[in-house]
C-alpha positions in Angstrom: 41.5 12.7 47.3 42.7 15.1 44.5 44.4 13.2 41.4 47.7 14.4 40.5 48.8 15.4 37.4 51.4 12.8 36.6 48.7 10.2 36.2 47.8 11.9 32.9 43.8 11.9 32.3 42.9 12.3 29.0 40.4 14.7 27.0 39.9 14.1 23.6 37.9 16.9 21.4 36.0 16.5 18.5 35.6 18.9 15.4 34.5 18.9 12.1 37.5 20.6 10.3 40.5 22.6 11.1 39.5 25.5 8.9 39.8 29.2 10.1 37.0 29.7 11.8 36.0 30.7 15.7 35.1 27.1 16.6 38.2 25.7 15.1 40.1 28.2 16.7 38.9 27.4 20.1 39.3 23.4 19.4 42.9 24.1 18.8 43.4 26.7 21.6 41.8 24.0 24.1 43.9 21.1 22.9 47.1 23.3 23.4 46.4 24.5 26.9 45.3 21.2 28.2 48.6 19.5 26.8 50.4 22.2 28.7 48.7 20.7 32.1 49.8 17.3 32.2 46.8 16.3 30.3 46.8 13.9 27.4 45.2 16.1 24.9 43.9 14.7 21.6 42.0 16.2 18.7 40.1 14.3 16.4 39.3 16.4 13.1 36.2 14.1 11.3 36.1 15.6 8.1 39.2 17.7 6.7 42.3 19.7 8.1 42.6 23.4 7.3 45.0 26.4 7.9 44.9 26.1 11.9 46.5 22.6 11.7 50.0 24.2 11.7 49.0 26.1 15.3 48.5 22.8 17.0 50.9 21.8 19.7 53.1 18.8 19.0 52.0 17.6 22.4 48.6 17.1 20.9 47.3 13.8 19.7 46.2 14.5 16.6 44.1 12.6 14.3 42.2 13.7 11.1 39.5 11.7 9.1 37.6 12.1 5.8 34.3 11.9 6.9 32.2 12.0 3.5 28.6 12.7 5.3 26.3 11.6 8.3 26.3 7.8 7.1 30.0 7.3 6.7 29.9 3.9 8.6 33.8 3.5 7.8 34.8 7.0 9.3 32.7 6.2 12.3 34.3 3.0 13.2 37.8 4.1 12.3 37.2 7.0 15.0 35.7 4.3 17.4 38.9 2.1 17.1 41.0 5.0 17.8 38.9 6.0 20.9 38.6 2.6 22.2 42.4 2.6 22.1 42.8 5.8 24.0 40.1 5.3 26.4 39.7 9.3 27.2 38.1 10.4 30.5 36.4 13.1 28.6 35.2 13.2 25.0 34.6 17.0 24.1 32.5 17.6 21.0 32.2 20.9 19.1 29.0 22.0 17.6 27.6 19.7 15.1 30.3 16.7 16.2 27.9 16.0 18.9 25.9 13.6 17.2 28.5 11.2 15.9 30.0 11.6 19.8 26.5 10.5 21.2 26.6 7.5 19.3 30.5 6.9 20.0 29.7 7.3 23.9 27.2 4.2 23.4 30.3 2.1 22.8 32.4 4.1 25.9 29.7 4.7 28.4 32.6 5.4 31.2 33.7 8.3 29.2 32.1 11.8 30.2 30.5 13.7 27.2 30.7 17.5 26.9 29.1 19.4 24.3 30.6 23.1 23.4 27.8 25.1 21.7 29.2 27.8 19.6 26.3 28.8 18.0 26.3 32.3 16.8 23.0 33.7 16.1 22.4 34.1 19.8 20.1 37.1 19.2 17.6 34.9 17.4 17.6 31.7 19.1 13.7 31.2 19.3 14.1 31.2 15.3 16.4 28.3 15.8 14.9 25.8 18.1 17.4 23.0 17.2 15.0 20.4 18.1 17.2 17.4 17.0 18.9 18.2 20.4 16.1 16.4 22.2 17.2 13.0 21.0 20.7 13.6 22.1 20.6 15.4 25.2 19.6 12.7 27.6 23.4 11.3 26.5 25.4 14.6 27.0 26.9 15.0 30.6 27.7 18.5 30.5 27.5 21.6 28.1 29.8 24.6 27.8 28.4 27.8 26.1 29.9 30.6 24.6 27.8 33.2 25.7 25.2 33.8 28.6 22.2 33.8 26.1 22.8 30.3 25.1 23.6 29.2 28.5 20.1 30.7 29.7 18.4 29.4 26.8 19.3 25.6 27.4 18.9 26.0 31.2 15.2 27.0 30.9 14.9 24.2 28.1 16.6 21.5 29.8 16.0 22.5 33.7 16.9 19.1 34.8 20.3 19.7 33.5 20.8 23.4 34.9 24.0 22.5 37.0 25.7 20.9 34.2 25.2 23.7 31.7 28.1 26.4 32.0 29.2 29.6 30.1 33.0 29.5 29.7 34.5 32.7 27.9 36.6 31.8 24.5 40.1 32.6 24.9 42.8 33.5 22.4 46.7 33.7 22.6 48.9 36.9 22.8 50.9 38.3 20.0 54.6 38.1 20.8 55.0 42.2 20.8 52.3 45.0 20.6 53.3 47.4 17.9 53.8 50.8 18.0 51.0 52.2 16.4 50.7 55.6 14.9 48.7 57.3 12.1 51.4 57.8 9.2 49.8 58.0 5.9 47.0 55.5 5.2 44.6 54.8 7.9 44.2 50.8 8.0 41.2 48.9 9.4 41.0 45.2 9.5 37.5 43.0 9.7 38.2 39.3 10.6 35.0 37.3 10.0 34.2 34.6 7.3 32.0 36.0 4.6 28.7 34.8 5.9 25.6 37.1 6.4 25.5 37.0 9.9 29.2 38.9 9.8 27.5 41.8 7.9 30.4 43.1 6.1 28.1 45.3 4.0 27.3 47.3 6.9 31.2 48.3 7.1 31.0 48.7 3.3 28.4 51.4 3.7 30.0 53.1 6.5 32.7 54.0 4.2 30.8 56.1 1.9 32.3 59.9 2.1 35.0 58.4 4.8 37.9 59.6 2.6 36.7 63.2 2.8 36.6 63.1 6.5 39.9 61.2 7.3 42.1 61.3 4.1 43.2 57.8 2.7 42.2 54.6 4.4 42.4 51.0 3.6 40.2 48.2 4.9 41.2 44.6 5.0 38.5 41.6 4.7 39.8 38.6 6.2 37.9 35.3 6.3 36.9 32.3 4.5 34.2 32.3 1.6 31.7 30.4 3.5 28.7 31.6 1.9 29.5 32.1 -1.9 26.2 34.1 -2.5 27.1 36.6 0.4 30.8 37.0 -0.8 29.4 37.8 -4.2 27.0 40.4 -2.5 30.0 41.7 -0.8 32.0 42.0 -4.0 29.1 43.7 -5.9 28.5 46.4 -3.3 32.4 47.2 -3.4 31.8 47.9 -7.1 28.4 50.0 -6.5 30.0 52.0 -3.9 33.0 52.7 -5.9 35.3 51.6 -3.3 37.5 49.4 -5.3 41.0 51.3 -4.2 40.0 51.5 -0.3 38.9 47.8 0.1 41.0 44.6 -0.1 39.2 41.3 0.1 42.5 39.1 1.5 40.4 36.0 2.1 41.5 33.4 4.5 44.5 33.9 6.4 46.6 31.3 8.5 48.6 33.8 10.3 46.3 36.9 11.3 48.9 38.6 13.8 50.8 40.5 10.8 47.4 42.0 9.9 46.4 43.1 13.6 50.1 44.6 13.8 49.8 46.7 10.7 46.2 47.8 11.5 45.0 50.8 13.4 41.4 50.0 13.9 40.0 46.5 14.3 35.9 46.2 13.4 33.4 43.6 13.8 30.1 44.6 12.0 28.1 41.3 12.9 24.2 41.1 13.4 24.5 38.4 15.6 27.4 36.6 17.7 28.3 34.1 20.4 31.3 35.4 21.9 33.6 36.1 18.9 37.4 34.8 19.1 38.0 37.8 16.7 37.4 40.4 19.6 39.9 38.6 21.8 42.3 38.5 19.1 42.0 42.1 18.7 42.3 42.7 22.5 45.5 40.6 22.6 47.0 42.5 20.1 45.9 46.0 21.9 44.2 47.1 18.9 41.6 50.0 19.2 38.4 48.1 18.4 34.7 48.9 17.3 32.0 46.0 17.2 28.3 45.8 17.0 26.5 45.5 20.5 25.2 41.9 19.9 26.3 38.4 22.1 29.0 38.8 24.1 30.8 41.8 22.6 29.5 44.3 25.3 30.9 42.2 27.8 34.3 41.7 25.8 34.5 45.3 25.3 33.7 46.3 29.1 30.3 47.8 28.0 32.4 50.4 25.9 35.2 51.0 28.3 37.7 49.1 26.1 36.3 49.9 22.7 33.4 51.5 20.8 30.3 49.7 20.7 27.8 50.5 17.9 24.3 49.1 16.7 24.0 46.4 14.2 23.1 47.5 10.8 24.0 51.0 11.6 26.4 52.3 9.0 26.1 56.1 10.3 27.1 54.5 14.0 29.8 52.6 12.6 31.3 55.7 10.6 30.9 58.2 13.6 33.0 55.5 15.6 35.8 55.4 12.9 36.1 59.1 12.8 36.2 59.4 16.7 38.9 56.8 17.0 40.8 58.6 13.9 40.5 62.2 15.7 41.7 60.9 19.2 44.1 57.9 18.2 46.7 58.6 21.1 43.8 58.2 23.5 42.5 55.3 21.4 46.0 53.6 21.9 45.5 53.8 25.7 42.3 52.3 25.5 43.6 49.5 23.1 46.2 48.6 26.1 43.7 48.6 28.5 41.7 46.1 26.1 44.5 43.8 25.9 44.9 43.8 30.1 41.1 43.2 30.2 41.2 40.1 27.7 44.1 38.6 29.3 42.5 38.5 32.7 39.2 37.7 31.6 39.5 35.6 28.6 42.9 34.2 28.7 43.7 30.3 29.0 43.8 30.6 32.9 40.5 32.0 33.0 38.9 28.9 31.0 40.8 26.1 32.7 39.6 27.7 36.0 35.9 27.0 35.0 36.6 23.9 32.6 38.6 21.7 34.7 36.2 21.3 37.6 33.4 20.4 35.0 35.5 18.0 33.2 37.9 16.5 35.4 36.7 17.4 39.2 39.6 15.1 40.6 42.3 16.4 38.7 44.9 18.6 40.3 46.8 20.8 37.5 50.4 21.4 38.5 51.2 24.5 36.3 48.3 27.0 36.7 46.6 28.6 39.8 42.9 28.3 39.7 43.0 31.1 42.4 43.7 33.3 39.4 40.9 34.9 37.3 
């Protein structure tokens, strides 16, 4: 018999922080959409808050701790006390939070444990075997992966858990309105990604060499947190070396990216490796003409090139050619951007996520506010 939504099942998530990253954005997105379905949704932030806290729905039961390390016993027992009092049906742990979550489950054997693997280096999984997962995998009930390569990898490594390992697409919210874009003066490009080697901002910088002579005035805005300070310094040095100080602005971490998506003519993602980047979904929800490297699930998100330009990683020439192509055919690029938005809404919206996630997490729960027959 199906469980009615007024019985209020409980799903609590665990995440390290609410900083401006893809994993953290997904924890907030999931928390909010669960709370809209008559589910008691909680978010336990183990280490520190951040800019995404303001986007949490007031319906979400938020708890922020100050975990100081793996051996912070006080924080562990504070979280345990909270979870025991809430008695969630599901504990959903993001990325490295799984290690504490496994320990917590030992005290809550009736709680289902889901691990959400956001691992971004999916092009190099064999280089990062994460052998420590062998210790905790027997205690994990289900795994959600952010792309197909990671799903395939875990299924091959743990064949006895195949049916409990599921790829579910990330999702993002939609802008309140789609801006009326036209090239009027400076051509604006945004790149939203934290400053890490994996995100390879330097390839985009090298793609800018000689661009002014081809398209005229342009401005590139880099948004993201300074995660790897040595890489950030390399980006700064490259800007100076290439003489791009007047054309490139490092904005840094931004809580509200919507104004930047609205002002931009193109969104770029120049990573050397990805999972399923939330940035691309945000570009899509903003109907922004987009260029991305063909890594991880970027090709799927962009419909293998139907909804945006795909280029090889670490190829400044291909990237520049795509920028010029969009510039020279901008009315057509806007039409592609609108199609990209529809594609993103249909395949990477919250309904799509819930359709796949709820049967995994709460198989007896019947949501009242969505139709799971939708895609």
